[in-house]
Every structure is written in structure tokens, then in C-alpha cells.
N, C-alpha and C positions, 0 to 999 in steps of 0.2 A: 513377505514384508521386505521392502528395500532397506538395506543398511543406511544409517544416517548420513554418512559421508557421500555415498552414491546418490541418495535423495537430494542432498544439498547441491551436488554438482548438476544434477538434472534440473533442479529448480533454478539455479543460476543460468544455465544454458537456455531454459525456457524464457526467462526474463529477457535475456539477450536477444533471443529470436523474435520476441514480441516488440522489441524496441522500435524497429522501423514502422510498424503498423501504428503503434501508440503515438509516435512523433507525427505521423501523417494526420491522424485523427485530431491530435491536439492543435493543429493549425487552424481548425475551423470551430473549435469549441473552447469555452472557458474551462479552467482547471477543475473547478467544482463539478461541472457537468460531466467532464471526462471521468473523474474519480467516482462519481455516483453511478455512472453507466457501467464502469468496470466492476463495481461492487454488486450491482444488480445482476450482471452476467454471471459473476462468480456464485452468487446465491442461487440463481436458477440452475446452474450446472450442479451445485451441491444437491439441490432438491431432486433433480432428475437422476443423479447417480446414486444417492444414498437414502433418499426418502426424507421425510420431515425430521425424524428423530436423529438421523446421522447429520443432517444439515445443522440442526440446533446444537448438537454436540460440538461441531467444529466452530460454528458461529459463537457459541458460549465460550470456547477457548480463546477466541479472538477478543471478545469483550473482556475476558479476564486479563488478557495481556494489556489492553487499553487501560484498565483500571489500575494496573500495577505500574506501568511505565508512563502513563498519561500525566500524573501529577509531577513527575520528574521533568518531563518535557515542558509542562506549563511553567515550572520554575525556571527552566533554562530560557524560555522565551521572555519571561519577565526580566531576567538578568541581562538580556541582550545577547546571550550566547548564540552561536550558530547552532541550529537544531535541524539536523538531518542525519540521525543515527544510522540509518540504513544506506546513506549516500545515494538515495534514490535519484537525485539530480544527475549524478555522474553516470549511473546505470542507464537512465532513460533519456536524459537531456531535458526532462520536464522539471521545472523548478517548483517544488511543492511547498517549500518554506520561504516565504518572502523575507527580504532584508527588512530590518526594523524601521528604516526610514522610508520604506515603500508602503507602509500600512498606516492607518489612522489610529491604531490602538496604542 
């Protein structure tokens, strides 16, 4: 098992390494399509490497994270606060959280 700090460092480096490819693909696809495709690839990789039980365990953990932080993010969006807790835009250059005046909601 990789120690947490080392895993985090590897994770951050991997995101950084993926940045050019993600930015290139984002030029030709809408953000929703890109995010859906990335999720699909991730799920397929989980299934191939861990089988269905392992993939469901990891996916279940992700759903649990969404259920706990999701309502907080929803309230932040309603209040007009900037919502990008992982600073994904700075990491990838892809803006996943629109400005409030850029949406019809």
C-alpha cells in the first residue's frame, strides 16, 4: 500500500501529466461530453483492474462523497459563491463551474 502523502503526490502529478491531453480534447467537445467520457473511461478501467465488486466499492465511495459534499456545494451555488473546491480550473484550465451570470439558472 502506498502511504497517503506519496499517493497524493502521485495523484497530483498524474493530473498534471494529463493536463495537455485533456486541454486538447476539450477544444473539440463540450464540457459535459468530456466529463462523461472521462467518467466512462475511469469506470471501465476500474472494472478491468478490480472486477465488478471492486469497481462498485470505489464508485460507492465516490457516490458517498457526492452525497455529503453535494448539498454544501448546492448551497454555495445558490448563494452565488465561487464553487470550485478542488480548484480544477487552475489544475486543468477547464472551467467546470460557470459564473453565475453565464447560466440561465
